C-alpha positions in Angstrom: 128.7 168.8 53.6 132.3 169.6 53.1 135.0 167.7 51.2 138.6 168.7 50.7 141.1 167.0 48.5 144.8 167.9 48.3 146.9 166.1 45.7 150.5 166.5 44.6 151.7 165.3 41.3 155.3 164.8 40.3 155.7 164.4 36.5 159.0 163.4 35.1 159.3 163.9 31.4 162.7 162.9 29.9 163.7 164.6 26.7 164.7 162.2 24.0 167.8 162.8 22.0 169.3 161.2 18.9 172.8 161.0 17.6 173.1 160.8 13.8 176.1 160.3 11.5 175.9 160.8 7.8 177.8 161.8 4.6 178.5 165.4 3.9 177.6 166.2 0.3 179.5 169.0 -1.2 177.3 171.2 -3.4 178.1 174.3 -5.3 177.6 177.6 -3.4 174.7 179.5 -4.8 175.2 182.9 -6.3 174.9 185.9 -4.0 171.7 186.9 -5.8 170.0 183.6 -4.9 171.1 183.8 -1.3 169.6 187.3 -1.0 166.4 186.2 -2.7 166.0 183.2 -0.3 166.7 185.5 2.7 164.1 188.0 1.4 161.5 185.2 1.0 162.2 184.0 4.6 161.8 187.5 6.0 158.6 188.0 4.1 157.1 184.7 5.4 157.9 185.7 8.9 156.4 189.1 8.5 153.2 187.9 6.8 152.6 185.2 9.4 149.1 185.7 10.8 148.9 187.0 14.3 146.6 185.2 16.8 143.0 186.6 17.1 142.4 189.1 19.9 140.5 186.5 22.0 143.7 184.3 22.1 146.4 187.0 22.3 146.9 186.8 26.0 147.4 183.1 26.1 150.9 181.6 26.5 152.1 180.1 23.2 153.0 176.5 23.2 156.7 176.1 24.0 159.0 175.4 21.1 160.2 172.1 22.5 156.6 170.9 22.5 155.4 172.7 19.4 158.0 170.9 17.2 156.3 167.5 17.9 152.8 168.8 17.3 151.2 167.2 14.2 149.2 168.9 11.5 145.5 168.1 10.6 143.9 164.8 11.4 145.7 161.8 13.0 144.8 158.9 15.3 146.5 157.7 18.4 145.7 155.6 21.4 146.9 154.7 24.9 146.6 151.6 27.1 144.7 152.1 30.4 146.3 150.0 33.1 146.1 150.5 36.8 145.8 148.9 40.3 143.4 150.1 42.9 142.8 148.4 46.3 139.0 148.8 46.0 138.5 148.1 42.3 141.4 145.7 41.7 143.6 145.4 38.6 142.2 147.3 35.7 143.0 147.1 32.0 141.5 149.0 29.0 142.4 151.3 26.2 141.5 154.7 24.9 141.3 155.7 21.2 142.0 159.4 20.4 141.3 161.2 17.1 142.8 164.6 16.8 142.6 167.5 14.3 145.4 170.0 15.0 144.7 172.0 11.9 147.4 173.4 9.5 150.7 174.7 10.8 150.2 178.1 9.2 147.0 178.7 11.1 147.1 181.4 13.8 145.6 178.9 16.2 148.3 176.3 15.8 150.6 177.7 18.4 147.9 178.6 20.9 145.2 175.9 20.7 145.7 172.4 22.2 143.9 171.1 19.1 141.0 172.1 16.8 139.0 168.9 17.6 139.4 165.8 19.7 137.3 162.7 19.7 137.9 160.0 22.4 136.5 156.6 23.1 137.6 154.2 25.8 136.8 151.1 27.8 138.1 149.9 31.1 137.3 146.7 33.1 138.7 145.6 36.5 139.1 142.3 38.4 136.6 143.5 41.1 133.6 144.1 38.9 134.1 147.7 37.7 133.4 148.6 34.1 133.5 151.9 32.2 132.7 152.8 28.6 132.7 156.3 27.3 133.0 158.7 24.3 133.9 162.4 24.3 134.1 165.3 22.0 136.0 168.6 22.5 136.3 171.5 20.0 138.0 174.8 21.0 137.5 177.9 18.9 134.4 176.7 17.0 134.5 178.2 13.5 137.5 180.4 14.6 135.5 182.0 17.3 135.9 182.3 21.1 133.4 179.5 21.7 134.3 176.0 22.9 132.0 173.0 23.2 132.6 169.8 25.1 130.4 166.6 25.2 130.7 163.4 27.0 128.6 160.2 27.3 129.3 157.1 29.2 128.2 154.0 31.2 129.8 153.0 34.5 129.1 149.9 36.5 130.4 148.7 39.8 129.2 145.3 41.2 130.8 145.9 44.6 130.6 149.6 45.4 131.7 150.3 49.0 129.4 151.8 51.6 130.5 152.1 55.2 128.1 154.8 56.3 128.2 158.6 56.4 129.4 161.2 58.8 131.0 160.4 62.1 129.8 156.8 62.2 132.5 155.9 59.6 135.1 156.8 62.3 134.0 154.0 64.6 135.7 150.6 64.8 134.6 148.1 62.2 131.6 146.1 63.2 128.4 144.5 61.9 125.1 143.4 63.5 125.9 139.7 63.2 128.8 140.0 65.8 129.3 141.8 69.0 133.0 142.1 68.3 134.9 145.2 67.0 137.6 144.7 64.5 140.9 146.6 64.3 142.2 144.8 61.1 140.1 144.9 57.9 141.2 141.3 56.9 139.8 140.0 60.2 136.6 141.9 59.6 136.1 140.6 56.1 136.8 137.0 57.1 134.1 137.3 59.7 131.6 138.7 57.2 132.4 135.8 54.8 131.3 133.2 57.3 128.1 131.3 56.8 126.2 130.7 60.1 122.9 128.8 60.2 122.3 129.5 56.5 123.0 133.3 56.9 125.8 135.5 55.7 127.0 139.1 55.9 129.4 138.8 53.1 128.2 141.9 51.2 127.3 144.0 54.2 129.4 147.0 53.0 128.6 146.6 49.3 126.0 147.4 46.7 125.6 147.4 42.9 125.8 150.8 41.1 125.1 151.5 37.4 125.3 155.0 36.0 124.4 156.3 32.5 125.3 159.9 31.9 125.6 162.5 29.1 127.1 166.0 29.6 127.3 169.1 27.4 129.3 172.3 28.2 129.6 175.6 26.3 132.6 177.9 27.1 133.7 181.3 25.9 137.1 183.0 26.0 137.6 186.4 27.5 140.6 188.6 28.4 142.6 187.3 25.5 141.9 183.6 26.3 142.7 183.6 30.0 139.2 183.9 31.5 136.6 181.3 30.5 133.0 181.2 31.7 131.1 178.0 31.3 127.5 176.8 31.2 126.3 173.2 30.9 123.9 170.4 31.6 124.3 166.8 32.7 121.7 164.1 32.3 122.4 161.3 34.8 120.5 158.1 35.5 121.5 155.9 38.5 120.4 152.3 39.2 121.1 150.9 42.7 120.8 147.2 43.7 121.1 146.1 47.2 122.3 142.6 48.2 119.8 142.2 51.1 117.9 138.9 50.7 120.1 137.5 47.9 121.4 134.0 48.0 125.2 134.1 48.3 127.3 130.9 48.6 124.1 129.0 49.5 123.2 131.4 52.3 120.8 134.3 52.7 122.4 137.7 52.7 121.4 139.7 55.8 120.5 143.4 55.8 123.3 145.5 54.4 124.7 148.7 55.9 123.1 150.6 53.0 119.7 149.1 53.6 120.0 149.7 57.4 120.8 153.5 56.9 118.0 153.9 54.4 115.5 152.2 56.7 116.6 154.5 59.6 116.4 157.6 57.4 120.1 158.4 57.6 120.5 158.6 53.8 118.5 159.3 50.6 119.0 158.1 47.1 118.8 154.3 47.5 116.0 154.2 45.0 118.3 155.7 42.3 116.6 157.4 39.4 117.3 160.6 37.5 120.0 162.9 39.0 120.3 165.7 36.4 122.0 169.0 37.0 122.7 172.4 35.5 126.1 173.9 36.0 127.9 177.2 35.7 131.5 178.1 36.2 134.5 180.3 35.6 138.2 179.5 35.1 141.3 181.5 34.9 143.9 179.7 32.8 147.6 180.7 32.1 148.9 177.3 31.2 151.3 177.1 28.3 150.0 173.9 26.8 146.7 172.5 28.1 147.2 168.8 27.5 150.8 168.8 28.8 151.5 172.0 30.8 155.0 173.0 31.9 154.1 176.4 33.5 151.1 178.5 34.5 148.0 178.1 36.7 144.4 177.0 36.4 142.0 178.4 38.9 138.4 177.2 38.7 135.0 177.8 40.4 132.0 175.7 39.7 128.4 175.6 40.9 126.1 172.8 40.1 122.4 172.4 40.9 120.3 169.2 40.7 116.6 170.1 40.8 113.2 168.5 40.0 112.6 171.3 37.6 114.9 169.5 35.0 113.6 166.0 35.8 115.9 165.2 38.7 114.6 163.2 41.7 116.7 165.3 44.1 117.2 168.9 45.1 120.8 169.7 46.1 123.7 171.8 45.0 127.5 171.7 45.0 130.0 174.5 45.1 133.6 173.6 44.1 136.8 175.6 44.0 140.0 174.3 42.4 143.5 175.5 41.9 146.4 173.9 39.9 149.9 175.2 39.3 152.7 173.9 37.1 156.4 174.8 37.3 159.2 173.5 35.1 162.1 172.9 37.5 165.0 172.4 35.1 163.8 173.6 31.6 167.2 173.6 30.1 168.1 170.1 31.2 165.0 168.0 31.3 161.2 168.3 31.2 160.8 167.9 35.0 157.5 169.6 36.0 156.3 170.2 39.5 152.4 170.2 39.7 150.1 170.9 42.6 146.3 170.4 42.7 143.9 171.7 45.4 140.2 171.1 45.5 137.5 172.2 47.9 133.8 171.1 47.7 130.7 172.0 49.7 127.4 170.3 49.2 124.0 171.4 50.5 120.4 170.2 50.2 119.1 166.6 49.8 122.4 165.0 48.7 122.0 161.3 47.6 124.5 159.0 49.3 126.3 158.0 46.1 127.0 161.7 45.3 128.6 162.6 48.6 132.1 161.5 47.7 132.2 163.1 44.2 135.0 165.5 43.7 135.3 166.8 40.1 135.7 170.0 38.1 134.5 169.3 34.5 136.6 171.9 32.7 139.4 169.8 31.3 137.9 166.4 31.6 134.1 166.6 31.3 132.3 163.9 33.1 
C-alpha cells in the first residue's frame, strides 16, 4: 500500500515595529576610568560566556530577531484552535502551553527550542468530531543529548467517512438501494437521506470511530545535534461502531459500505481493538529554530511495526520518508518564509482499514 502526500506551505510573518518619542535626559559624562572599567566588564562577560556543549555545537543558533523575543524560565501561553473542514465542519477549541526556556545565560538558550514544554488541548466540530490531548516534550534531559516526548489523547468521530478501498473508490457514486450512478455528491447524499418503505441508507458511507492512545519516544543527538535517532512505543485502542440496523429518522438503516466490505473480506479491522506499535527512526535537522524555522531542512525516516507480540490485534508495518525545507525570502525586509513538505508512505501486512489513510511522522508532533 502506497501513499504520497505533497504539501506546500506559505508562511507570511510580518515584523512588528514601534515608533517611540521621549525626553532626552542630560547626565554627566562618566570619568574615563569608569568607561574603561565598564568596557572591560563587557568584554569579560562576552569572553566568559559558556560555549554550547559538543552535542549541540553543529546546530544553527536561533536568529537574533527571534532570540530577542524568547522568554526566560517558566511562562504560560495559549492559542485558539479554529478551523473549517468540509468533512468535519466548523471546529473550535483551545490549546494551553506551559514552557520552560531556562535562564538566558545557559549555553542551551540560543540552541534549544525550550527546556520543557507541556501542552493540553481540546477541539470540537459541528459534525461530531472531538479531540482531547496532553503532551510533554523535554530536549536535553539533565543537560544531556537525550530527549523525551510523550503524548496521550482521545479522539472521537461520529461520522467518519468510508467509501471503500483501492480502485473501487474511483467508480461513480452509487449504493445498493439505487441502480443510478451519481455525478454530483449533493445529489448522491439527497438520495441516501430518503426514507423508502421504512428503510434508509443515510449513513451508508459513515461509521463511528473512537481512539485512545498514548505514545512515548526517546531521541539522542549525534553529529553536534544534526542527526537524531529515535525509538518509541505507542499504545492505541480503537472502537468501531457501524450504523447497520440502527433506527435513523424512524427508519431502519440498511447495510453500510463498511459492513459490506467486511462481509466480503475486502477489509480487516472492523472489530477494532488494540493496535499497538513499536517505532524506530532517524532525522537530519539543520533548522535554525524548531518551533518557527526560517532556514534549514528536516529529513526524516521512520519504520513502525504493529505486532501481536506487544498486544496488538494486527500484524503490519509502515515505512515513511519525509523531507521539509525552509527558506527566508526577504530576511532584511520581512519574515517571509517559503516552506515545502514532502511525504512518502508504504504499508505492508494486515493493515486495518482505519489505518490506511494515516500519514504522519512523529518527530516534531508526537501522536
